C-alpha atoms as a printed R data frame, in Angstrom:
    type eleno elety resid chain resno       x       y       z
1   ATOM     1    CA   MET     A     1 106.195 147.668 183.599
2   ATOM     2    CA   LYS     A     2 105.117 144.091 182.915
3   ATOM     3    CA   ASP     A     3 101.548 144.873 183.957
4   ATOM     4    CA   LEU     A     4 101.450 147.952 181.702
5   ATOM     5    CA   PHE     A     5 102.430 146.098 178.551
6   ATOM     6    CA   LYS     A     6 100.345 143.068 179.492
7   ATOM     7    CA   LYS     A     7  97.297 145.352 179.682
8   ATOM     8    CA   ARG     A     8  98.143 146.912 176.320
9   ATOM     9    CA   ARG     A     9  98.530 143.474 174.738
10  ATOM    10    CA   GLN     A    10  95.188 142.331 176.113
11  ATOM    11    CA   LEU     A    11  93.417 145.484 174.908
12  ATOM    12    CA   PHE     A    12  94.775 145.112 171.383
13  ATOM    13    CA   LEU     A    13  93.882 141.421 171.286
14  ATOM    14    CA   MET     A    14  90.366 142.224 172.478
15  ATOM    15    CA   GLN     A    15  90.045 144.912 169.808
16  ATOM    16    CA   THR     A    16  91.151 142.624 166.985
17  ATOM    17    CA   SER     A    17  89.194 139.617 168.237
18  ATOM    18    CA   LYS     A    18  85.964 141.596 167.787
19  ATOM    19    CA   TYR     A    19  86.617 141.692 164.049
20  ATOM    20    CA   LEU     A    20  86.959 137.913 163.713
21  ATOM    21    CA   ARG     A    21  83.209 137.463 163.397
22  ATOM    22    CA   TYR     A    22  83.300 139.674 160.305
23  ATOM    23    CA   VAL     A    23  86.264 137.784 158.851
24  ATOM    24    CA   PHE     A    24  84.749 134.351 159.389
25  ATOM    25    CA   ASN     A    25  81.276 135.232 158.214
26  ATOM    26    CA   ASP     A    26  79.039 132.637 156.588
27  ATOM    27    CA   HIS     A    27  80.071 133.396 153.018
28  ATOM    28    CA   PHE     A    28  83.801 133.505 153.717
29  ATOM    29    CA   VAL     A    29  83.690 130.315 155.790
30  ATOM    30    CA   LEU     A    30  81.872 128.580 152.934
31  ATOM    31    CA   VAL     A    31  84.571 129.725 150.490
32  ATOM    32    CA   LEU     A    32  87.290 128.559 152.886
33  ATOM    33    CA   ILE     A    33  85.675 125.137 153.198
34  ATOM    34    CA   PHE     A    34  85.585 124.681 149.432
35  ATOM    35    CA   LEU     A    35  89.124 126.012 149.092
36  ATOM    36    CA   LEU     A    36  90.400 123.720 151.839
37  ATOM    37    CA   GLY     A    37  88.695 120.741 150.254
38  ATOM    38    CA   PHE     A    38  90.169 121.602 146.869
39  ATOM    39    CA   LEU     A    39  93.682 121.949 148.321
40  ATOM    40    CA   MET     A    40  93.371 118.641 150.163
41  ATOM    41    CA   VAL     A    41  92.312 116.851 146.975
42  ATOM    42    CA   GLN     A    42  95.172 118.393 144.994
43  ATOM    43    CA   TYR     A    43  97.641 117.554 147.767
44  ATOM    44    CA   SER     A    44  96.460 113.948 147.790
45  ATOM    45    CA   ARG     A    45  96.807 113.705 144.001
46  ATOM    46    CA   LEU     A    46 100.323 115.140 144.182
47  ATOM    47    CA   LEU     A    47 101.377 112.492 146.702
48  ATOM    48    CA   GLN     A    48  99.739 109.696 144.714
49  ATOM    49    CA   HIS     A    49 101.249 110.830 141.411
50  ATOM    50    CA   PHE     A    50 104.530 112.276 142.564
51  ATOM    51    CA   PRO     A    51 106.566 113.626 139.599
52  ATOM    52    CA   SER     A    52 109.653 111.699 138.549
53  ATOM    53    CA   ASN     A    53 111.614 114.951 138.368
54  ATOM    54    CA   PRO     A    54 111.392 116.375 141.922
55  ATOM    55    CA   TRP     A    55 113.437 119.534 141.311
56  ATOM    56    CA   PRO     A    56 110.423 121.878 140.976
57  ATOM    57    CA   ILE     A    57 109.019 120.436 144.214
58  ATOM    58    CA   SER     A    58 112.372 120.896 145.963
59  ATOM    59    CA   LEU     A    59 112.580 124.506 144.808
60  ATOM    60    CA   MET     A    60 109.041 125.099 146.019
61  ATOM    61    CA   LEU     A    61 109.908 123.728 149.476
62  ATOM    62    CA   LEU     A    62 113.024 125.899 149.604
63  ATOM    63    CA   PHE     A    63 110.966 128.944 148.663
64  ATOM    64    CA   VAL     A    64 108.308 128.158 151.282
65  ATOM    65    CA   SER     A    65 110.988 127.642 153.954
66  ATOM    66    CA   LEU     A    66 112.601 130.987 153.167
67  ATOM    67    CA   ILE     A    67 109.225 132.735 153.277
68  ATOM    68    CA   LEU     A    68 108.454 131.166 156.648
69  ATOM    69    CA   LEU     A    69 111.852 132.222 157.983
70  ATOM    70    CA   SER     A    70 111.290 135.842 156.976
71  ATOM    71    CA   MET     A    71 107.810 136.001 158.488
72  ATOM    72    CA   GLY     A    72 107.228 137.290 161.984
73  ATOM    73    CA   SER     A    73 107.391 140.609 163.801
74  ATOM    74    CA   ILE     A    74 108.170 141.580 167.378
75  ATOM    75    CA   ALA     A    75 105.180 142.912 169.296
76  ATOM    76    CA   THR     A    76 106.525 145.581 171.661
77  ATOM    77    CA   TYR     A    77 103.264 147.553 172.165
78  ATOM    78    CA   LEU     A    78 105.204 150.796 172.563
79  ATOM    79    CA   GLU     A    79 103.284 153.993 171.874
80  ATOM    80    CA   PRO     A    80 104.468 157.465 170.771
81  ATOM    81    CA   ALA     A    81 103.841 158.970 174.212
82  ATOM    82    CA   ASP     A    82 106.233 156.459 175.798
83  ATOM    83    CA   LYS     A    83 109.127 158.430 174.355
84  ATOM    84    CA   GLN     A    84 108.411 161.104 176.975
85  ATOM    85    CA   PHE     A    85 106.723 159.317 179.845
86  ATOM    86    CA   LEU     A    86 108.866 156.164 179.938
87  ATOM    87    CA   LEU     A    87 112.196 157.741 179.049
88  ATOM    88    CA   THR     A    88 113.548 157.152 182.548
89  ATOM    89    CA   LYS     A    89 112.560 153.469 182.319
90  ATOM    90    CA   GLU     A    90 114.758 152.706 179.312
91  ATOM    91    CA   ALA     A    91 116.652 149.934 181.085
92  ATOM    92    CA   GLU     A    92 113.384 148.169 181.920
93  ATOM    93    CA   LEU     A    93 112.151 148.672 178.362
94  ATOM    94    CA   VAL     A    94 115.249 146.942 177.037
95  ATOM    95    CA   GLN     A    95 114.346 143.909 179.137
96  ATOM    96    CA   HIS     A    96 110.762 144.160 177.926
97  ATOM    97    CA   ILE     A    97 111.921 144.103 174.287
98  ATOM    98    CA   LYS     A    98 114.039 141.026 174.999
99  ATOM    99    CA   ARG     A    99 111.006 139.275 176.497
100 ATOM   100    CA   ALA     A   100 108.868 140.366 173.542
101 ATOM   101    CA   THR     A   101 111.480 138.948 171.168
102 ATOM   102    CA   LYS     A   102 111.397 135.578 172.924
103 ATOM   103    CA   ARG     A   103 107.587 135.572 172.925
104 ATOM   104    CA   SER     A   104 107.458 136.361 169.207
105 ATOM   105    CA   PHE     A   105 110.069 133.704 168.502
106 ATOM   106    CA   LEU     A   106 108.045 131.023 170.296
107 ATOM   107    CA   LEU     A   107 104.849 132.016 168.487
108 ATOM   108    CA   TRP     A   108 106.354 132.093 165.011
109 ATOM   109    CA   VAL     A   109 108.533 129.010 165.412
110 ATOM   110    CA   VAL     A   110 105.424 127.030 166.400
111 ATOM   111    CA   LEU     A   111 103.527 128.321 163.361
112 ATOM   112    CA   GLN     A   112 106.530 127.646 161.120
113 ATOM   113    CA   SER     A   113 106.947 124.097 162.408
114 ATOM   114    CA   PHE     A   114 103.208 123.413 162.110
115 ATOM   115    CA   LEU     A   115 103.102 124.481 158.455
116 ATOM   116    CA   LEU     A   116 106.194 122.416 157.675
117 ATOM   117    CA   LEU     A   117 104.651 119.402 159.393
118 ATOM   118    CA   ILE     A   118 101.758 119.676 156.946
119 ATOM   119    CA   LEU     A   119 104.337 119.419 154.156
120 ATOM   120    CA   ALA     A   120 106.143 116.506 155.836
121 ATOM   121    CA   PRO     A   121 104.783 113.873 153.379
122 ATOM   122    CA   ILE     A   122 106.421 115.760 150.519
123 ATOM   123    CA   PHE     A   123 109.758 115.765 152.345
124 ATOM   124    CA   LEU     A   124 109.420 112.011 152.859
125 ATOM   125    CA   LYS     A   125 108.508 111.504 149.194
126 ATOM   126    CA   LEU     A   126 111.762 113.238 148.272
127 ATOM   127    CA   GLY     A   127 113.662 110.455 150.020
128 ATOM   128    CA   LEU     A   128 114.311 112.065 153.398
129 ATOM   129    CA   SER     A   129 113.903 110.062 156.560
130 ATOM   130    CA   ILE     A   130 111.937 111.189 159.605
131 ATOM   131    CA   ALA     A   131 115.242 111.943 161.359
132 ATOM   132    CA   ASP     A   132 116.316 114.128 158.418
133 ATOM   133    CA   PHE     A   133 113.027 115.984 158.487
134 ATOM   134    CA   LEU     A   134 113.302 116.617 162.243
135 ATOM   135    CA   ALA     A   135 116.849 117.874 161.702
136 ATOM   136    CA   ILE     A   136 115.538 120.331 159.089
137 ATOM   137    CA   LEU     A   137 112.845 121.511 161.500
138 ATOM   138    CA   SER     A   138 115.446 122.040 164.226
139 ATOM   139    CA   PHE     A   139 117.766 123.893 161.861
140 ATOM   140    CA   LEU     A   140 114.969 126.177 160.664
141 ATOM   141    CA   ALA     A   141 113.921 126.818 164.273
142 ATOM   142    CA   LEU     A   142 117.495 127.834 165.084
143 ATOM   143    CA   MET     A   143 117.592 130.094 162.032
144 ATOM   144    CA   LYS     A   144 114.296 131.649 163.140
145 ATOM   145    CA   TRP     A   145 115.965 132.540 166.444
146 ATOM   146    CA   PHE     A   146 118.760 134.376 164.641
147 ATOM   147    CA   VAL     A   147 116.242 136.132 162.378
148 ATOM   148    CA   MET     A   148 114.265 137.418 165.367
149 ATOM   149    CA   GLN     A   149 117.454 138.537 167.109
150 ATOM   150    CA   PHE     A   150 118.490 140.388 163.967
151 ATOM   151    CA   LYS     A   151 115.124 142.176 163.859
152 ATOM   152    CA   ALA     A   152 115.469 143.096 167.545
153 ATOM   153    CA   LYS     A   153 118.922 144.610 166.988
154 ATOM   154    CA   ALA     A   154 117.351 147.180 164.678
155 ATOM   155    CA   PHE     A   155 115.676 148.693 167.752
156 ATOM   156    CA   PHE     A   156 119.011 149.769 169.212
157 ATOM   157    CA   SER     A   157 121.710 152.239 168.242
158 ATOM   158    CA   GLN     A   158 125.115 153.023 169.708
159 ATOM   159    CA   LYS     A   159 123.439 155.349 172.215
160 ATOM   160    CA   GLY     A   160 120.938 152.760 173.382
161 ATOM   161    CA   LEU     A   161 117.283 152.267 172.557
162 ATOM   162    CA   ASP     A   162 116.246 153.902 169.286
163 ATOM   163    CA   TRP     A   163 112.873 155.237 170.393
164 ATOM   164    CA   ASN     A   164 111.725 156.539 167.029
165 ATOM   165    CA   ARG     A   165 112.541 153.329 165.205
166 ATOM   166    CA   VAL     A   166 110.914 150.966 167.692
167 ATOM   167    CA   ILE     A   167 107.782 153.128 167.954
168 ATOM   168    CA   GLN     A   168 107.409 153.390 164.171
169 ATOM   169    CA   TYR     A   169 107.964 149.638 163.885
170 ATOM   170    CA   GLU     A   170 105.147 148.960 166.347
171 ATOM   171    CA   ILE     A   171 102.798 151.407 164.616
172 ATOM   172    CA   LYS     A   172 103.483 149.727 161.278
173 ATOM   173    CA   ARG     A   173 102.950 146.261 162.796
174 ATOM   174    CA   LYS     A   174  99.567 147.208 164.252
175 ATOM   175    CA   GLN     A   175  98.501 148.955 161.057
176 ATOM   176    CA   SER     A   176  99.260 145.850 158.996
177 ATOM   177    CA   ILE     A   177  96.993 143.786 161.259
178 ATOM   178    CA   LEU     A   178  94.187 146.336 161.216
179 ATOM   179    CA   LYS     A   179  94.407 146.699 157.426
180 ATOM   180    CA   PHE     A   180  93.856 142.964 157.082
181 ATOM   181    CA   PHE     A   181  90.638 143.203 159.095
182 ATOM   182    CA   SER     A   182  89.634 146.272 157.074
183 ATOM   183    CA   LEU     A   183  89.230 143.952 154.084
184 ATOM   184    CA   PHE     A   184  86.069 142.650 155.744
185 ATOM   185    CA   THR     A   185  84.657 145.498 157.816
186 ATOM   186    CA   THR     A   186  85.190 149.076 158.950
187 ATOM   187    CA   VAL     A   187  88.102 149.223 161.375
188 ATOM   188    CA   LYS     A   188  88.946 152.024 163.771
189 ATOM   189    CA   GLY     A   189  92.490 153.272 164.198
190 ATOM   190    CA   ILE     A   190  93.720 152.893 160.613
191 ATOM   191    CA   SER     A   191  95.960 155.701 159.372
192 ATOM   192    CA   SER     A   192  97.038 156.237 155.796
193 ATOM   193    CA   THR     A   193  99.915 158.052 154.146
194 ATOM   194    CA   VAL     A   194  99.879 159.953 150.872
195 ATOM   195    CA   LYS     A   195 102.847 159.997 148.510
196 ATOM   196    CA   ARG     A   196 103.013 161.374 145.024
197 ATOM   197    CA   ARG     A   197 104.164 158.712 142.585
198 ATOM   198    CA   SER     A   198 105.262 160.841 139.658
199 ATOM   199    CA   TYR     A   199 105.649 157.809 137.399
200 ATOM   200    CA   LEU     A   200 101.879 157.267 137.684
201 ATOM   201    CA   ASP     A   201 100.950 160.825 136.717
202 ATOM   202    CA   VAL     A   202 100.540 159.640 133.132
203 ATOM   203    CA   PHE     A   203  97.243 158.035 134.187
204 ATOM   204    CA   LEU     A   204  95.859 161.419 135.258
205 ATOM   205    CA   ILE     A   205  95.244 162.364 131.623
206 ATOM   206    CA   LEU     A   206  92.606 159.632 131.447
207 ATOM   207    CA   VAL     A   207  90.138 161.892 133.251
208 ATOM   208    CA   PRO     A   208  89.432 165.305 131.678
209 ATOM   209    CA   LYS     A   209  89.643 168.332 133.960
210 ATOM   210    CA   GLU     A   210  86.023 169.358 133.763
211 ATOM   211    CA   SER     A   211  83.622 170.451 136.476
212 ATOM   212    CA   SER     A   212  81.496 167.374 135.857
213 ATOM   213    CA   LYS     A   213  84.585 165.195 136.520
214 ATOM   214    CA   THR     A   214  85.850 167.016 139.614
215 ATOM   215    CA   TRP     A   215  85.347 164.113 141.974
216 ATOM   216    CA   SER     A   216  86.605 161.612 139.414
217 ATOM   217    CA   ASN     A   217  89.891 163.536 139.289
218 ATOM   218    CA   LEU     A   218  90.115 163.559 143.071
219 ATOM   219    CA   TYR     A   219  89.280 159.860 143.337
220 ATOM   220    CA   LEU     A   220  91.942 159.000 140.758
221 ATOM   221    CA   ARG     A   221  94.589 161.003 142.594
222 ATOM   222    CA   ALA     A   222  93.644 159.438 145.919
223 ATOM   223    CA   PHE     A   223  93.750 155.989 144.339
224 ATOM   224    CA   LEU     A   224  97.200 156.504 142.816
225 ATOM   225    CA   ARG     A   225  98.812 158.302 145.753
226 ATOM   226    CA   SER     A   226  97.282 156.813 148.866
227 ATOM   227    CA   SER     A   227  99.171 153.945 150.475
228 ATOM   228    CA   ASP     A   228  95.950 151.941 150.900
229 ATOM   229    CA   TYR     A   229  93.937 151.782 147.694
230 ATOM   230    CA   LEU     A   230  96.652 151.140 145.101
231 ATOM   231    CA   ALA     A   231  98.500 148.585 147.241
232 ATOM   232    CA   LEU     A   232  95.259 146.758 148.009
233 ATOM   233    CA   THR     A   233  94.327 146.677 144.312
234 ATOM   234    CA   VAL     A   234  97.735 145.344 143.281
235 ATOM   235    CA   ARG     A   235  97.685 142.640 145.954
236 ATOM   236    CA   LEU     A   236  94.190 141.356 145.202
237 ATOM   237    CA   LEU     A   237  94.693 141.526 141.443
238 ATOM   238    CA   PHE     A   238  97.952 139.607 141.871
239 ATOM   239    CA   LEU     A   239  96.138 136.940 143.904
240 ATOM   240    CA   ALA     A   240  93.458 136.720 141.211
241 ATOM   241    CA   ILE     A   241  96.091 136.257 138.497
242 ATOM   242    CA   LEU     A   242  97.865 133.611 140.563
243 ATOM   243    CA   SER     A   243  94.571 131.755 141.000
244 ATOM   244    CA   LEU     A   244  94.006 131.740 137.254
245 ATOM   245    CA   LEU     A   245  97.555 130.569 136.521
246 ATOM   246    CA   LEU     A   246  98.015 127.937 139.232
247 ATOM   247    CA   ILE     A   247  94.582 126.343 139.708
248 ATOM   248    CA   SER     A   248  93.761 123.821 136.999
249 ATOM   249    CA   ASN     A   249  90.025 123.739 137.729
250 ATOM   250    CA   ARG     A   250  88.830 126.788 135.793
251 ATOM   251    CA   LEU     A   251  85.545 127.220 137.660
252 ATOM   252    CA   VAL     A   252  87.271 127.152 141.064
253 ATOM   253    CA   ALA     A   253  89.873 129.621 139.813
254 ATOM   254    CA   VAL     A   254  87.214 131.994 138.478
255 ATOM   255    CA   GLY     A   255  85.287 131.631 141.732
256 ATOM   256    CA   LEU     A   256  88.321 132.808 143.709
257 ATOM   257    CA   VAL     A   257  88.842 135.667 141.262
258 ATOM   258    CA   LEU     A   258  85.253 136.802 141.813
259 ATOM   259    CA   VAL     A   259  85.768 136.728 145.584
260 ATOM   260    CA   PHE     A   260  88.910 138.869 145.278
261 ATOM   261    CA   ASP     A   261  87.192 141.337 142.927
262 ATOM   262    CA   TYR     A   262  84.202 141.640 145.231
263 ATOM   263    CA   LEU     A   263  86.424 142.293 148.257
264 ATOM   264    CA   LEU     A   264  88.357 144.934 146.335
265 ATOM   265    CA   LEU     A   265  85.307 146.840 145.121
266 ATOM   266    CA   PHE     A   266  83.798 146.685 148.605
267 ATOM   267    CA   GLN     A   267  86.948 148.221 150.108
268 ATOM   268    CA   LEU     A   268  87.267 150.897 147.435
269 ATOM   269    CA   LEU     A   269  83.874 152.289 148.452
270 ATOM   270    CA   ALA     A   270  85.830 154.077 151.182
271 ATOM   271    CA   LEU     A   271  87.034 156.508 148.517
272 ATOM   272    CA   TYR     A   272  83.719 158.335 148.959
273 ATOM   273    CA   TYR     A   273  84.850 159.522 152.415
274 ATOM   274    CA   HIS     A   274  88.513 160.084 151.541
275 ATOM   275    CA   PHE     A   275  88.216 163.872 151.280
276 ATOM   276    CA   ASP     A   276  85.751 164.417 154.096
277 ATOM   277    CA   TYR     A   277  88.543 165.685 156.338
278 ATOM   278    CA   ASN     A   278  89.367 168.412 153.791
279 ATOM   279    CA   TYR     A   279  87.017 171.282 154.483
280 ATOM   280    CA   LEU     A   280  87.930 172.989 151.202
281 ATOM   281    CA   ALA     A   281  86.069 170.194 149.427
282 ATOM   282    CA   GLU     A   282  82.908 171.386 151.160
283 ATOM   283    CA   LEU     A   283  83.246 174.722 149.357
284 ATOM   284    CA   TYR     A   284  82.940 173.167 145.909
285 ATOM   285    CA   PRO     A   285  79.669 174.245 144.208
286 ATOM   286    CA   LEU     A   286  78.930 170.588 143.508
287 ATOM   287    CA   THR     A   287  76.125 168.300 144.597
288 ATOM   288    CA   ASN     A   288  76.461 165.050 146.514
289 ATOM   289    CA   LYS     A   289  74.785 163.327 143.577
290 ATOM   290    CA   LEU     A   290  77.752 164.264 141.369
291 ATOM   291    CA   LYS     A   291  80.115 162.947 144.021
292 ATOM   292    CA   ARG     A   292  78.247 159.649 144.102
293 ATOM   293    CA   ASP     A   293  77.985 159.383 140.315
294 ATOM   294    CA   ASN     A   294  81.710 160.079 139.849
295 ATOM   295    CA   LEU     A   295  82.571 157.341 142.317
296 ATOM   296    CA   LYS     A   296  80.279 154.944 140.473
297 ATOM   297    CA   GLN     A   297  81.923 155.803 137.142
298 ATOM   298    CA   PHE     A   298  85.441 155.470 138.558
299 ATOM   299    CA   LEU     A   299  84.819 152.078 140.160
300 ATOM   300    CA   ARG     A   300  82.963 150.828 137.079
301 ATOM   301    CA   LYS     A   301  85.885 151.661 134.761
302 ATOM   302    CA   LEU     A   302  88.410 150.144 137.171
303 ATOM   303    CA   ALA     A   303  86.339 146.969 137.529
304 ATOM   304    CA   TYR     A   304  85.994 146.525 133.771
305 ATOM   305    CA   VAL     A   305  89.763 146.963 133.279
306 ATOM   306    CA   MET     A   306  90.416 144.298 135.913
307 ATOM   307    CA   THR     A   307  87.855 142.001 134.315
308 ATOM   308    CA   LEU     A   308  89.532 142.394 130.925
309 ATOM   309    CA   ILE     A   309  92.935 141.483 132.399
310 ATOM   310    CA   GLU     A   310  91.459 138.439 134.111
311 ATOM   311    CA   LEU     A   311  89.612 137.353 130.958
312 ATOM   312    CA   LEU     A   312  92.922 137.129 129.077
313 ATOM   313    CA   LEU     A   313  94.106 134.551 131.623
314 ATOM   314    CA   THR     A   314  90.916 132.521 131.997
315 ATOM   315    CA   PHE     A   315  91.700 130.073 129.136
316 ATOM   316    CA   SER     A   316  88.196 128.641 129.320
317 ATOM   317    CA   LEU     A   317  84.962 129.607 127.572
318 ATOM   318    CA   GLN     A   318  82.840 128.420 130.488
319 ATOM   319    CA   GLY     A   319  85.016 130.262 133.007
320 ATOM   320    CA   ALA     A   320  85.029 133.398 130.853
321 ATOM   321    CA   LEU     A   321  81.233 133.412 130.606
322 ATOM   322    CA   LEU     A   322  80.947 132.935 134.369
323 ATOM   323    CA   LEU     A   323  83.398 135.770 135.015
324 ATOM   324    CA   ILE     A   324  81.662 138.138 132.592
325 ATOM   325    CA   GLY     A   325  78.162 137.355 133.860
326 ATOM   326    CA   VAL     A   326  78.932 137.713 137.555
327 ATOM   327    CA   MET     A   327  81.143 140.811 137.126
328 ATOM   328    CA   ILE     A   328  78.466 142.577 135.071
329 ATOM   329    CA   ALA     A   329  75.951 141.799 137.816
330 ATOM   330    CA   ILE     A   330  78.345 143.108 140.483
331 ATOM   331    CA   ILE     A   331  79.286 146.254 138.532
332 ATOM   332    CA   GLU     A   332  75.892 147.224 137.151
333 ATOM   333    CA   ILE     A   333  73.544 146.026 139.906
334 ATOM   334    CA   TYR     A   334  75.356 145.472 143.206
335 ATOM   335    CA   LEU     A   335  77.792 148.405 142.986
336 ATOM   336    CA   PRO     A   336  75.159 151.171 142.431
337 ATOM   337    CA   TYR     A   337  73.013 149.660 145.194
338 ATOM   338    CA   LYS     A   338  75.963 149.518 147.591
339 ATOM   339    CA   ILE     A   339  77.084 153.072 146.802
340 ATOM   340    CA   LYS     A   340  73.561 154.374 147.431
341 ATOM   341    CA   GLN     A   341  73.446 152.412 150.689
342 ATOM   342    CA   VAL     A   342  76.802 153.780 151.822
343 ATOM   343    CA   VAL     A   343  75.856 157.349 150.967
344 ATOM   344    CA   ASP     A   344  72.462 157.140 152.637
């Protein structure tokens, strides 16, 4: 049993490690270097000019600690077929889940402690001693243990191992990892769910129901109802807004916003293939050129709406001009080129 799950863990790690070269490409590494340098400078200035009223800093540390405590998932590597083929090995699987819980605890408590060690100078600036800080680390490590045990208890019911719950949990965990890598490249094994959000149906009137807008209607419905596109847009737009609100250097903030917008538009190109599995779409008396043009129109309108929202929060003429100039270049030059490249 140990060898089986060890092999599964190694295969998944090998699969995900192949995508790291796309994540840490030249452009993204360059952005990370500038971002890291900016954060280090701001961190140094905060320590040199520590505010006289430390309550906002204390609340921030409390918030970060709670976030770190909630982070972490248990990697069981169970698969749907195990419900049939490993049913007689339930007792051994219970032991496997306990080992997986301990392994996840060790991994996440190390990451949690490392991130808090980076923030150690702030704790010391607040008047805590090194012994107090170590006590906080130990307490948070203990709390992490209870959090992981609580998550593991969800895998069991009164009758024993809850197969459906633990399998769905593992599928969701893997999908979350693969969706992160999908921000940078095409990833195999990603599944999506579709759910009608009736409160968003009001946006459907924005596109007229005409034959020339057939694909635009389909793209809009896929965007609003798929679990991938809308959630990705909300997350990246939220990060862009946070960058504009929290980063004092306007050019750096706008630079991050442009990176987020570029990543979003790049990922939304997948809408072109969203209905390929539906053979009824092949019966439409419509050309591929119309399909491509509708996608271009949909992404262009979405990009301009996002740009308008971001412009309202730029608070800088120079930053606004940079945002407008680069976004127009991306929308009017890069996007048509990329769509043609994807289609071809």
